MARTOR-429677 format. One record per residue (C-alpha): residue number from 1; residue in three letters; chain; x, y, z. Coordinates in Angstrom, 3 decimals. Example, Ala and Ser with C-alpha at 12.3 -4.5 7.8 and 13.67 -1.06 7.14 Angstrom:
<nodes>
pos:1 code:ALA unit:A x:12.300 y:-4.500 z:7.800
pos:2 code:SER unit:A x:13.670 y:-1.060 z:7.140
</nodes>
This chain:
<nodes>
pos:1 code:MET unit:A x:-0.042 y:-0.289 z:-0.025
pos:2 code:ASP unit:A x:1.264 y:3.455 z:-0.849
pos:3 code:THR unit:A x:1.765 y:5.411 z:2.044
pos:4 code:ALA unit:A x:1.984 y:8.928 z:0.174
pos:5 code:GLN unit:A x:-1.324 y:10.527 z:1.352
pos:6 code:HIS unit:A x:-3.416 y:7.409 z:1.294
pos:7 code:ASN unit:A x:-6.871 y:7.280 z:2.685
pos:8 code:VAL unit:A x:-7.315 y:3.914 z:4.119
pos:9 code:THR unit:A x:-10.697 y:2.370 z:3.155
pos:10 code:ARG unit:A x:-12.804 y:-0.277 z:4.628
pos:11 code:ALA unit:A x:-12.161 y:-1.921 z:1.687
pos:12 code:ASP unit:A x:-8.053 y:-1.548 z:2.472
pos:13 code:LEU unit:A x:-9.020 y:-2.665 z:5.543
pos:14 code:VAL unit:A x:-10.956 y:-5.808 z:4.296
pos:15 code:GLU unit:A x:-7.998 y:-6.678 z:2.243
pos:16 code:LEU unit:A x:-5.562 y:-6.332 z:5.072
pos:17 code:THR unit:A x:-7.231 y:-8.166 z:7.479
pos:18 code:ARG unit:A x:-7.657 y:-10.899 z:4.843
pos:19 code:GLU unit:A x:-3.950 y:-11.020 z:3.978
pos:20 code:ARG unit:A x:-2.885 y:-10.981 z:7.620
pos:21 code:THR unit:A x:-5.435 y:-13.698 z:8.996
pos:22 code:GLY unit:A x:-5.707 y:-16.058 z:6.082
pos:23 code:LEU unit:A x:-9.488 y:-15.512 z:6.388
pos:24 code:CYS unit:A x:-11.581 y:-15.454 z:3.276
pos:25 code:ARG unit:A x:-12.923 y:-11.903 z:2.135
pos:26 code:LYS unit:A x:-16.590 y:-12.630 z:3.552
pos:27 code:GLU unit:A x:-15.398 y:-13.058 z:7.210
pos:28 code:ALA unit:A x:-12.358 y:-10.539 z:7.083
pos:29 code:ARG unit:A x:-15.309 y:-8.044 z:5.751
pos:30 code:ASN unit:A x:-17.455 y:-9.486 z:8.855
pos:31 code:VAL unit:A x:-14.489 y:-8.798 z:11.374
pos:32 code:VAL unit:A x:-14.154 y:-5.529 z:9.885
pos:33 code:GLU unit:A x:-17.882 y:-4.272 z:9.908
pos:34 code:THR unit:A x:-18.231 y:-5.661 z:13.199
pos:35 code:ILE unit:A x:-15.543 y:-3.842 z:14.970
pos:36 code:LEU unit:A x:-16.805 y:-0.198 z:13.099
pos:37 code:GLN unit:A x:-19.979 y:-0.828 z:14.348
pos:38 code:ILE unit:A x:-19.037 y:-1.437 z:17.717
pos:39 code:VAL unit:A x:-17.050 y:1.481 z:17.739
pos:40 code:GLU unit:A x:-19.576 y:3.655 z:16.365
pos:41 code:SER unit:A x:-22.243 y:2.297 z:18.534
pos:42 code:ARG unit:A x:-20.310 y:3.186 z:22.042
pos:43 code:LEU unit:A x:-19.654 y:6.832 z:20.294
pos:44 code:ARG unit:A x:-23.275 y:7.217 z:19.471
pos:45 code:ALA unit:A x:-23.998 y:6.223 z:23.495
pos:46 code:GLY unit:A x:-21.187 y:9.142 z:24.672
pos:47 code:GLU unit:A x:-18.552 y:6.670 z:25.489
pos:48 code:SER unit:A x:-15.272 y:6.922 z:24.747
pos:49 code:VAL unit:A x:-13.207 y:4.271 z:22.916
pos:50 code:LYS unit:A x:-9.838 y:3.239 z:23.252
pos:51 code:ILE unit:A x:-7.698 y:0.685 z:21.185
pos:52 code:SER unit:A x:-4.352 y:0.303 z:22.542
pos:53 code:ARG unit:A x:-1.476 y:1.377 z:20.674
pos:54 code:PHE unit:A x:-3.391 y:3.108 z:18.202
pos:55 code:GLY unit:A x:-5.526 y:6.046 z:19.961
pos:56 code:THR unit:A x:-8.694 y:6.953 z:21.512
pos:57 code:PHE unit:A x:-12.286 y:8.307 z:20.113
pos:58 code:THR unit:A x:-14.160 y:10.664 z:21.876
pos:59 code:VAL unit:A x:-17.121 y:12.586 z:20.773
pos:60 code:LYS unit:A x:-17.455 y:16.461 z:22.024
pos:61 code:HIS unit:A x:-20.386 y:18.148 z:22.885
pos:62 code:GLU unit:A x:-19.893 y:21.784 z:21.924
pos:63 code:HIS unit:A x:-22.961 y:24.016 z:22.998
pos:64 code:SER unit:A x:-24.429 y:26.149 z:20.414
pos:65 code:ARG unit:A x:-22.978 y:29.583 z:20.197
pos:66 code:ARG unit:A x:-23.744 y:33.238 z:18.561
pos:67 code:GLY unit:A x:-22.066 y:33.331 z:14.971
pos:68 code:ARG unit:A x:-21.832 y:35.904 z:12.376
pos:69 code:ASP unit:A x:-22.814 y:35.738 z:9.011
pos:70 code:SER unit:A x:-19.848 y:36.552 z:6.604
pos:71 code:TRP unit:A x:-22.068 y:38.077 z:4.127
pos:72 code:LYS unit:A x:-24.435 y:39.969 z:6.535
pos:73 code:PRO unit:A x:-23.938 y:42.084 z:9.170
pos:74 code:THR unit:A x:-26.616 y:39.775 z:11.473
pos:75 code:ARG unit:A x:-25.780 y:37.847 z:14.153
pos:76 code:ARG unit:A x:-27.434 y:34.198 z:14.136
pos:77 code:GLN unit:A x:-27.501 y:31.426 z:16.472
pos:78 code:GLN unit:A x:-25.326 y:28.533 z:15.680
pos:79 code:SER unit:A x:-26.407 y:25.001 z:17.005
pos:80 code:CYS unit:A x:-24.329 y:22.664 z:18.829
pos:81 code:SER unit:A x:-22.086 y:20.389 z:17.478
pos:82 code:ARG unit:A x:-20.647 y:16.943 z:18.533
pos:83 code:PRO unit:A x:-17.118 y:16.704 z:16.512
pos:84 code:LEU unit:A x:-15.406 y:13.358 z:16.915
pos:85 code:THR unit:A x:-11.726 y:13.634 z:18.021
pos:86 code:VAL unit:A x:-9.145 y:11.241 z:17.817
pos:87 code:LEU unit:A x:-6.149 y:11.015 z:20.268
pos:88 code:SER unit:A x:-3.258 y:9.386 z:18.680
pos:89 code:GLY unit:A x:-1.539 y:6.346 z:21.063
pos:90 code:ILE unit:A x:1.434 y:6.237 z:19.071
</nodes>
């Protein structure tokens, strides 16, 4: 796999899992999908997910705030957001 600015996709994860474990493609896909579903459900529940020697995934809750429209001189209320944060464990 080329390391220069390559985004790792689910397909890449499936292929790497298949190569390293000897599982068939369908089984490797099930493993990857199951792991991603677990991570997603824990994050949606407001929990942090820590994968040792990889990183910690957390969802921050940012309250709504007053913002400014760059095209108009008016102010408006911007809704709250929940950005995903990943802290590297490396």
